[in-house]
N, C-alpha and C positions, 0 to 999 in steps of 0.2 A: 918268694915268701908265699906260703900256701897256708889258708886257714879253712877250717871245717866248722860250719855252724848249722845246727839243728836243734830241734826240740830237745828238752833236757831229759827225756825218757831214757830208760836204761839200755834199750836196743840200740841207741844212737851214742851214749857215752858210758856204758857198763865198763867195769874194771877187766872183765875177763874175755868175753866175746860180744864185741860191739862194733858197729860200723866204724867208729872212730879208731878203735884199736886195730882193726884189719887195715884201715888206710895209713895208719902210723907205721905199719911193717913196711909199707911200700914207700912212704914218705916220712923219715924219722924225725924231720924238723918242723912237721906240721903244728899249727897253733890251733888249739882249742878255743873256738868263739861262740860260746853257749846261745842260746835263743835270745835275740835282742828283745823281743816281745816280753819274755818272761823275766828277763833282767830289768827291764823299765817298770814291769808291774810289781816285782818284789820291791824295787826302791822306793815306788810311790806307795805302796802298803806300808813299809817301815817308816817312811817319813811322815806318813799320815799320824803315826802314833805320837810324834813330836809335836805336831801343830795341833791348835785347837779344834775342836770338832764342828766348829761354826763355819764350814766351808762355804755355805751360801752367801754369808756376809762377805766373806774375803772376795768371792767372785764378783759379787756387786759393787764392792768398793773399786776393784780393779777396773770394772766395766764403766762406773762412772768417772773415775779419773781419765781413762781412755776418751770417753764420750766428751768430757769437759775440755780435753786437749784439743780434740778435733773440732770443736765448737769455737774455741779461741783461735785456732789457725784458720778456719773460714772467715771468721771475723776480720783477721789481720789481712787476708787476702782481699776481702771485699773493700777495706779501707784503703789499700794499696792500688787497687782498681778505681776507686773514687778519686784518690789523687791524680791519676793519670787522666780521668775525665775532666778535672778542674781546667785543664788546658783549653778545652773547647768551649768553656762557659765564660 
């Protein structure tokens, strides 16, 4: 399996005279694998239209949920250590 990935410029993926077309003459089963950065950017841009524009609130909610879970995990670990220390007292 051979794949060619490059920026989505016409010099790379044009229909008539492009790098992809010239390589495909040599390797007819080659797969087109567009630029991954552009693919992710386009997906994020279109997804943003579907979500609310308040991205800052969303990021803060995720951050606080993660922070709270980490604090609870540290508290649980501290309590487990404390239980282990009870043997010595």
